C-alpha positions as CSV (number, residue, x, y, z in Angstrom):
1,M,-4.8,-8.5,3.1
2,I,-2.4,-5.7,4.1
3,E,1.0,-5.9,5.8
4,N,1.2,-3.5,8.7
5,E,3.4,-1.0,10.2
6,S,3.3,1.3,13.2
7,Y,2.2,4.9,12.7
8,R,4.1,5.9,15.8
9,T,7.6,6.0,14.5
10,A,8.7,8.9,12.3
11,P,10.9,8.2,9.2
12,S,14.5,8.0,10.3
13,E,18.0,8.0,8.9
14,R,17.6,4.3,8.2
15,T,15.2,5.3,5.3
16,Q,17.3,8.0,3.7
17,G,18.1,7.1,0.2
18,L,14.8,5.3,-0.5
19,V,13.7,5.3,-4.1
20,F,10.0,5.0,-5.0
21,Y,8.9,4.0,-8.5
22,A,6.2,2.3,-10.5
23,P,7.2,-1.3,-10.9
24,Q,8.3,-3.0,-14.1
25,P,7.2,-6.5,-15.1
26,E,10.5,-8.0,-13.9
27,D,9.8,-6.6,-10.4
28,G,6.9,-9.2,-10.1
29,R,9.4,-11.9,-9.2
30,R,11.0,-9.7,-6.5
31,V,7.6,-8.9,-5.0
32,Y,6.6,-12.6,-5.0
33,E,9.9,-13.5,-3.2
34,A,9.3,-10.6,-0.7
35,V,5.8,-11.9,0.2
36,R,7.2,-15.4,0.5
37,T,10.0,-14.5,2.8
38,W,8.7,-11.5,4.7
39,G,5.6,-13.2,5.9
40,G,2.3,-11.7,7.1
41,L,0.6,-11.6,3.7
42,D,-1.4,-14.1,1.6
43,L,1.0,-15.5,-0.9
44,N,-0.4,-15.4,-4.4
45,S,1.0,-17.0,-7.6
46,P,4.1,-15.6,-9.2
47,Y,2.0,-14.8,-12.2
48,A,-0.3,-12.6,-10.1
49,Y,2.6,-10.4,-9.0
50,L,4.0,-10.3,-12.6
51,L,0.6,-9.2,-13.9
52,A,0.3,-6.6,-11.1
53,C,3.7,-5.1,-11.9
54,D,2.9,-5.0,-15.6
55,R,-0.8,-4.3,-16.1
56,F,-1.3,-2.4,-12.8
57,A,2.0,-0.6,-12.5
58,E,0.3,2.8,-12.5
59,Q,-1.5,2.0,-9.3
60,S,1.4,0.2,-7.7
61,C,4.8,1.2,-6.3
62,V,8.1,-0.4,-5.2
63,A,10.6,1.1,-2.7
64,E,14.3,0.3,-2.9
65,L,17.1,1.1,-0.6
66,N,20.6,0.7,-2.0
67,G,19.1,-1.4,-4.8
68,E,17.3,-3.8,-2.5
69,L,13.5,-4.1,-2.5
70,V,12.3,-3.0,0.9
71,G,8.6,-2.3,0.3
72,F,5.9,-2.6,-2.3
73,L,2.3,-1.7,-2.9
74,V,0.0,-3.5,-5.3
75,G,-2.9,-1.3,-6.2
76,L,-5.9,-1.7,-8.5
77,A,-8.4,0.7,-10.0
78,S,-11.6,-0.8,-11.3
79,P,-13.7,0.5,-14.2
80,Q,-16.6,0.7,-11.7
81,A,-14.7,3.1,-9.4
82,P,-11.9,4.7,-11.5
83,D,-11.4,7.4,-8.8
84,T,-10.6,4.8,-6.1
85,L,-7.2,3.3,-5.4
86,F,-7.8,-0.1,-4.1
87,V,-4.8,-1.3,-2.1
88,W,-4.6,-5.0,-2.6
89,Q,-1.3,-5.6,-0.7
90,V,1.3,-3.6,1.0
91,G,4.5,-5.2,2.1
92,V,7.4,-3.8,4.1
93,S,10.7,-5.5,4.9
94,P,10.9,-6.5,8.5
95,T,14.1,-4.4,8.8
96,L,12.1,-1.2,8.0
97,R,8.8,-1.8,9.7
98,G,7.7,1.1,11.9
99,Q,9.1,3.7,9.5
100,R,5.8,4.7,7.9
101,L,6.9,3.1,4.6
102,G,3.4,1.8,3.9
103,R,2.0,5.2,4.2
104,R,4.8,6.6,2.0
105,L,4.1,4.0,-0.7
106,I,0.5,5.1,-0.8
107,A,1.6,8.7,-1.0
108,A,3.9,7.9,-3.9
109,V,1.1,6.3,-5.9
110,L,-1.3,9.2,-5.2
111,G,1.4,11.8,-6.0
112,R,1.9,10.5,-9.5
113,A,-1.6,11.6,-10.6
114,P,-3.0,13.8,-7.8
115,Q,-6.3,14.5,-9.6
116,R,-7.0,10.8,-10.4
117,F,-7.9,9.3,-7.1
118,A,-10.5,10.7,-4.7
119,F,-10.5,7.6,-2.4
120,V,-8.2,4.9,-1.1
121,E,-9.8,1.5,-0.2
122,A,-8.5,-1.8,1.1
123,H,-9.7,-5.0,2.7
124,V,-8.4,-5.6,6.2
125,G,-9.0,-8.5,8.5
126,P,-10.8,-7.7,11.8
127,N,-7.8,-8.5,14.0
128,N,-5.3,-6.6,11.9
129,Q,-5.0,-3.5,14.0
130,S,-1.7,-2.4,12.4
131,S,-3.4,-2.1,9.0
132,M,-6.3,-0.2,10.5
133,R,-3.7,2.2,12.0
134,L,-2.0,2.5,8.6
135,F,-5.2,3.6,6.9
136,E,-6.2,5.8,9.8
137,G,-2.8,7.4,9.5
138,V,-3.4,8.0,5.8
139,A,-6.7,9.7,6.6
140,R,-4.9,12.0,9.1
141,Q,-2.2,12.7,6.6
142,Y,-4.7,13.9,4.0
143,D,-7.0,15.4,6.6
144,T,-10.0,13.4,5.5
145,R,-12.4,10.7,6.7
146,F,-11.7,7.1,7.6
147,E,-14.5,4.6,7.4
148,S,-14.7,0.9,8.0
149,R,-17.5,-1.6,7.4
150,D,-18.0,-5.4,7.2
151,D,-17.6,-6.5,3.5
152,Y,-16.6,-10.1,2.9
153,P,-17.8,-12.6,5.4
154,A,-15.6,-15.5,6.5
155,S,-18.0,-17.9,4.9
156,W,-17.0,-16.6,1.4
157,F,-13.4,-17.8,2.0
158,P,-11.9,-21.3,2.4
159,S,-12.0,-22.6,6.0
160,G,-9.7,-20.7,8.3
161,H,-9.7,-17.3,6.6
162,D,-11.0,-14.3,8.5
163,A,-13.7,-12.0,7.3
164,E,-12.5,-8.8,5.6
165,Q,-13.6,-5.3,6.4
166,L,-13.6,-2.6,3.7
167,V,-11.7,0.5,4.8
168,R,-12.2,3.7,2.9
169,V,-10.2,6.9,3.1
170,G,-11.4,10.1,1.5
171,P,-12.3,12.3,-0.3
172,L,-8.6,13.2,-0.8
173,G,-8.9,16.5,-2.6
174,A,-6.1,18.3,-4.4
175,G,-3.7,17.8,-1.5
176,C,-2.6,14.4,-2.5
177,A,0.1,15.7,-4.7
178,D,2.4,16.5,-1.8
179,P,0.9,15.8,1.6
180,V,2.7,17.2,4.6
181,G,5.4,15.0,5.9
182,T,5.8,12.4,3.1
183,G,8.3,13.8,0.6
184,A,7.5,10.7,-1.4
185,A,7.1,11.0,-5.1
186,P,7.8,8.6,-8.0
187,N,11.6,8.3,-8.7
188,H,12.3,10.5,-5.7
189,Q,15.2,9.8,-3.4
190,E,14.9,10.7,0.2
């Protein structure tokens, strides 16, 4: 499940001074607390976030503003598809939603190793239009295709969970090092 943000609002002065970096294991607690308090995402165990910030840090990113966690991306790359960044969760502080921070987190991960990933994928619920717009925006940003298909039916989940669609953006090409308009890079202040 992906936390959403509007693609309509350009980054503003409110986001100047953002710092993007690969998480450290100790960031797992902060990410867990963010998911718990910001709402909108499935809350996983604290261990899952610690593991993500440790073992999957290369595919993940945190964003800080004045030392405060304001956004994160937990990404995975499987041995079956090493050229695909699977975005497990993206979270944005309610105070910065609508500033394209989710898109900038994705750009920061892609910018760390521009030749590594050819595709970005995520599961998105069928009613989650904000997440669909996020990934459609990533496709526009990289001037590439956006595809969506049914993937996990609701019957595979506990009662009350929606089905999940697989969204796929790509191929990305060499332009993912510094796409137009992001300025996001690891350890880069804006």
